C-alpha positions as CSV (number, residue, x, y, z in Angstrom):
1,X,-27.3,-97.8,-169.8
2,X,-24.5,-95.4,-171.1
3,X,-21.2,-95.5,-172.6
4,X,-18.1,-93.3,-172.1
5,X,-15.2,-92.6,-174.0
6,X,-12.7,-90.0,-172.6
7,X,-10.0,-88.5,-174.9
8,X,-7.4,-85.4,-175.1
9,X,-5.0,-86.6,-172.7
10,X,-1.3,-86.1,-172.9
11,X,1.9,-84.6,-172.0
12,X,1.4,-81.1,-170.5
13,X,4.0,-79.0,-168.6
14,X,3.4,-77.7,-164.8
15,X,1.2,-74.7,-164.9
16,X,0.1,-75.3,-168.5
17,X,-3.6,-76.2,-169.6
18,X,-5.3,-79.3,-171.1
19,X,-8.9,-79.8,-172.0
20,X,-10.2,-83.5,-171.7
21,X,-13.6,-84.7,-173.6
22,X,-16.0,-87.5,-172.7
23,X,-18.1,-88.9,-175.4
24,X,-21.4,-90.1,-173.8
25,X,-23.4,-92.7,-176.2
26,X,-26.8,-95.0,-175.7
27,X,-30.1,-94.3,-175.1
28,X,-30.8,-90.7,-173.6
29,X,-27.0,-89.8,-172.1
30,X,-28.4,-86.6,-171.4
31,X,-30.1,-87.9,-168.3
32,X,-27.3,-88.5,-166.8
33,X,-24.8,-87.1,-164.3
34,X,-21.4,-87.2,-165.7
35,X,-18.3,-86.8,-163.7
36,X,-14.6,-86.9,-164.0
37,X,-12.1,-88.8,-161.4
38,X,-8.4,-89.3,-161.4
39,X,-6.0,-92.0,-160.3
40,X,-2.3,-91.5,-159.8
41,X,0.0,-94.5,-159.7
42,X,-0.1,-96.2,-156.5
43,X,-3.3,-94.1,-155.2
44,X,-6.7,-94.3,-155.0
45,X,-9.0,-92.9,-157.3
46,X,-10.0,-89.4,-156.5
47,X,-13.3,-87.5,-157.3
48,X,-12.6,-84.5,-159.6
49,X,-15.7,-82.6,-160.6
50,X,-19.6,-83.7,-161.5
51,X,-22.3,-82.0,-163.8
52,X,-25.7,-82.8,-163.6
53,X,-27.7,-84.0,-166.8
54,X,-29.1,-80.4,-167.6
55,X,-25.6,-78.9,-166.5
56,X,-27.7,-76.8,-163.7
57,X,-25.4,-78.4,-160.7
58,X,-21.5,-78.9,-160.4
59,X,-19.6,-80.0,-158.1
60,X,-15.9,-80.0,-157.5
61,X,-13.3,-81.6,-155.4
62,X,-11.8,-79.3,-152.9
63,X,-8.1,-79.5,-154.9
64,X,-9.3,-78.3,-158.4
65,X,-11.5,-75.6,-157.4
66,X,-10.7,-72.6,-159.0
67,X,-8.5,-74.5,-161.6
68,X,-10.7,-76.8,-163.3
69,X,-14.1,-76.1,-165.1
70,X,-16.5,-79.0,-166.1
71,X,-18.9,-78.3,-168.7
72,X,-20.8,-80.2,-171.0
73,X,-22.9,-79.8,-174.5
74,X,-26.0,-82.3,-174.6
75,X,-26.3,-81.3,-178.3
76,X,-22.8,-83.0,-178.7
77,X,-23.2,-85.6,-176.3
78,X,-20.4,-84.6,-174.7
79,X,-18.7,-83.6,-171.5
80,X,-15.5,-81.5,-171.2
81,X,-12.7,-80.7,-168.2
82,X,-10.8,-78.2,-168.5
83,X,-7.8,-78.0,-166.3
84,X,-5.8,-74.9,-165.9
85,X,-2.7,-74.3,-163.9
86,X,-1.7,-77.9,-163.6
87,X,0.3,-79.5,-161.2
88,X,3.0,-82.3,-161.4
89,X,1.0,-84.4,-158.8
90,X,-2.0,-84.3,-160.8
91,X,-0.6,-86.7,-163.2
92,X,-2.7,-89.6,-163.5
93,X,-5.4,-91.6,-165.6
94,X,-8.5,-89.7,-165.8
95,X,-11.8,-91.4,-166.1
96,X,-15.2,-90.3,-166.9
97,X,-18.2,-91.8,-164.9
98,X,-22.0,-91.4,-164.7
99,X,-25.0,-92.3,-163.2
100,X,-28.3,-91.2,-162.4
101,X,-27.5,-88.0,-160.0
102,X,-24.8,-85.8,-159.0
103,X,-24.8,-87.7,-155.6
104,X,-24.6,-91.0,-157.4
105,X,-21.7,-90.2,-159.3
106,X,-19.8,-88.8,-156.0
107,X,-20.4,-92.0,-154.0
108,X,-20.4,-94.6,-156.4
109,X,-21.0,-94.4,-160.2
110,X,-22.6,-97.4,-162.2
111,X,-20.6,-96.5,-165.5
112,X,-17.0,-96.2,-166.2
113,X,-14.9,-95.2,-169.4
114,X,-11.5,-96.5,-169.8
115,X,-9.9,-93.3,-169.2
116,X,-7.0,-91.1,-170.2
117,X,-3.5,-90.6,-169.2
118,X,-2.5,-87.2,-168.4
119,X,1.2,-86.5,-167.7
120,X,2.1,-83.5,-166.1
121,X,6.0,-82.8,-166.2
122,X,7.6,-80.7,-163.5
């Protein structure tokens, strides 16, 4: 079991940058692969990125490759998403999600945070 709390959302201009944080708590949160999803109004939830428990495996969604970076600090039980060159269509709620493996997070993660709102103005 792991609990996830996102922070860092806000308003940013198109082309700007923002860093999101996901605080993980519970027993041995570093065992879990953690990822980010986002959901724009009226659209389906979209996979953004995932990182394995030890940080050795990282995957990105095609639309964010080269612009977003996922990382984690297991000493702080925190996972980060650095977002650069943001586009207006990337506005939405960004969710943190966790499960036992990278593949599980990409397919159907068991644990979710409540999300943080990112608004990218054009």
